[in-house]
C-alpha positions in Angstrom: 0.3 0.0 -0.1 1.3 3.6 -1.0 -0.8 6.2 1.0 0.5 9.9 0.2 -0.6 12.7 2.6 0.0 16.5 1.5 0.0 18.9 4.2 -0.7 22.4 2.4 -1.1 23.7 6.0 2.1 25.0 8.2 2.1 22.6 11.5 0.1 19.7 9.7 3.1 17.4 8.7 3.2 15.3 12.0 -0.8 15.0 11.3 0.1 13.4 7.7 2.7 11.2 8.7 0.2 9.6 11.2 -2.9 10.1 9.0 -0.4 7.9 6.3 -0.3 5.2 8.4 -3.5 5.0 9.4 -5.1 5.2 6.2 -2.7 2.5 4.8 -3.8 0.0 7.5 -7.6 0.8 6.7 -6.7 -0.3 3.4 -5.3 -3.6 4.1 -8.5 -4.3 6.0 -10.8 -3.1 2.8 -8.2 -4.8 0.2 -6.3 -7.4 1.6 -3.4 -8.7 -0.3 -3.7 -5.4 -3.0 -1.7 -3.0 -3.6 -3.1 -0.1 -4.0 -2.3 3.6 -3.9 -4.2 6.5 -2.0 -3.3 10.1 -2.3 -4.4 12.5 0.3 -4.6 16.7 0.7 -4.9 18.0 4.1 -6.3 21.9 3.2 -8.2 24.9 4.7 -11.8 25.8 4.5 -10.6 28.2 1.8 -9.0 25.5 -0.4 -12.0 23.4 0.6 -14.4 25.8 -1.2 -12.8 26.2 -3.9 -12.7 22.5 -4.7 -16.1 21.9 -3.6 -17.4 24.4 -5.5 -15.7 23.1 -8.8 -16.3 19.7 -8.4 -19.7 19.5 -6.7 -21.4 23.1 -7.8 -21.8 24.1 -3.9 -20.2 27.3 -2.8 -19.0 26.2 0.6 -16.7 24.4 2.5 -17.3 20.7 3.4 -15.4 18.2 5.7 -14.0 15.9 2.9 -14.2 14.9 -1.0 -13.6 11.8 -2.6 -12.5 11.5 -6.1 -12.5 7.7 -7.1 -10.9 6.5 -10.0 -11.9 2.8 -9.6 -15.7 1.1 -8.8 -15.4 -1.2 -5.8 -15.8 -4.4 -8.1 -12.8 -3.3 -10.2 -10.8 -2.7 -6.6 -12.3 -6.5 -5.9 -10.7 -7.8 -8.9 -7.3 -6.3 -8.9 -4.5 -8.8 -8.3 -1.7 -8.3 -6.1 0.8 -9.5 -9.3 1.1 -5.7 -10.8 4.0 -4.0 -11.7 3.2 -0.9 -9.5 0.1 0.2 -7.0 -3.2 0.4 -8.5 -4.5 3.9 -7.7 -7.8 3.7 -5.9 -8.7 8.0 -5.8 -7.9 11.0 -3.6 -9.1 12.5 -0.8 -9.3 16.0 0.5 -9.9 16.8 4.0 -10.7 20.1 5.5 -8.8 20.9 8.3 -10.6 23.9 9.7 -14.1 21.8 9.3 -12.6 18.9 11.2 -11.6 21.4 14.0 -14.8 22.8 14.3 -16.9 19.1 14.5 -14.3 17.7 16.6 -15.4 20.6 19.2 -19.2 19.6 18.3 -18.6 16.1 18.7 -16.3 16.1 21.8 -14.0 14.6 20.0 -10.1 15.5 19.0 -9.1 16.9 15.6 -6.7 14.0 15.5 -9.6 11.9 15.9 -12.1 13.9 13.5 -9.2 13.9 11.1 -9.0 10.3 11.1 -13.1 9.8 11.1 -13.0 12.0 8.0 -10.1 9.7 6.2 -12.0 6.5 6.9 -15.2 8.0 5.5 -13.5 9.2 2.4 -12.0 6.0 1.7 -15.0 4.4 2.0 -16.1 6.4 -0.6 -13.6 5.9 -2.4 -14.1 2.3 -2.3 -18.0 2.4 -3.5 -19.5 3.0 0.1 -22.1 5.9 0.2 -25.0 7.0 2.4 -27.8 7.8 0.3 -30.6 5.7 1.8 -30.8 5.1 6.0 -29.7 1.5 5.4 -26.2 2.4 3.3 -26.2 5.1 6.2 -26.1 2.3 8.9 -24.0 -0.2 6.9 -21.2 3.1 6.0 -21.6 4.2 10.0 -20.4 -0.1 10.6 -17.2 0.0 8.2 -16.3 3.3 9.9 -16.5 1.8 13.0 -14.4 -1.7 11.8 -12.0 0.6 10.2 -11.4 2.4 13.2 -11.1 -0.1 15.7 -13.1 2.0 18.3 -16.1 3.6 18.5 -15.6 7.5 18.1 -18.3 8.3 15.9 -21.8 7.4 18.1 -24.4 6.8 15.4 -23.3 9.1 12.9 -21.2 9.1 9.7 -18.7 11.9 10.0 -21.4 13.7 8.0 -22.9 17.1 9.4 
């Protein structure tokens, strides 16, 4: 597994290193034996607003965006015999939103960022929360990936 985390804000480098290790473990749980590559950017409200406007048509910040490159079926069909890791997509995490939401939920920012990373990763692997049953399934997977329940009954979405 290759996880590239780009901290576009000063002071986020330590968080980027921790997140890189955490996401590699999550990917190994979701796709055991697969050789995958993931790119993550840690950004501000301003950067996230620009991305959310460009890609989602919403001129406001959000907490996490995911840009999948493969479907869930394509990921499941990959074998480990490739020459290079197969890119699964990109995740963008808004550190300003993570700090706000952490305060609202009574979490540390670090836990909120990890929750958003798990949420974004599940979107890359084809999970969604468009119906109550999908929301419940995604919340169960988030808890499983995180190895503990830091999210209560929510999905990481406000």
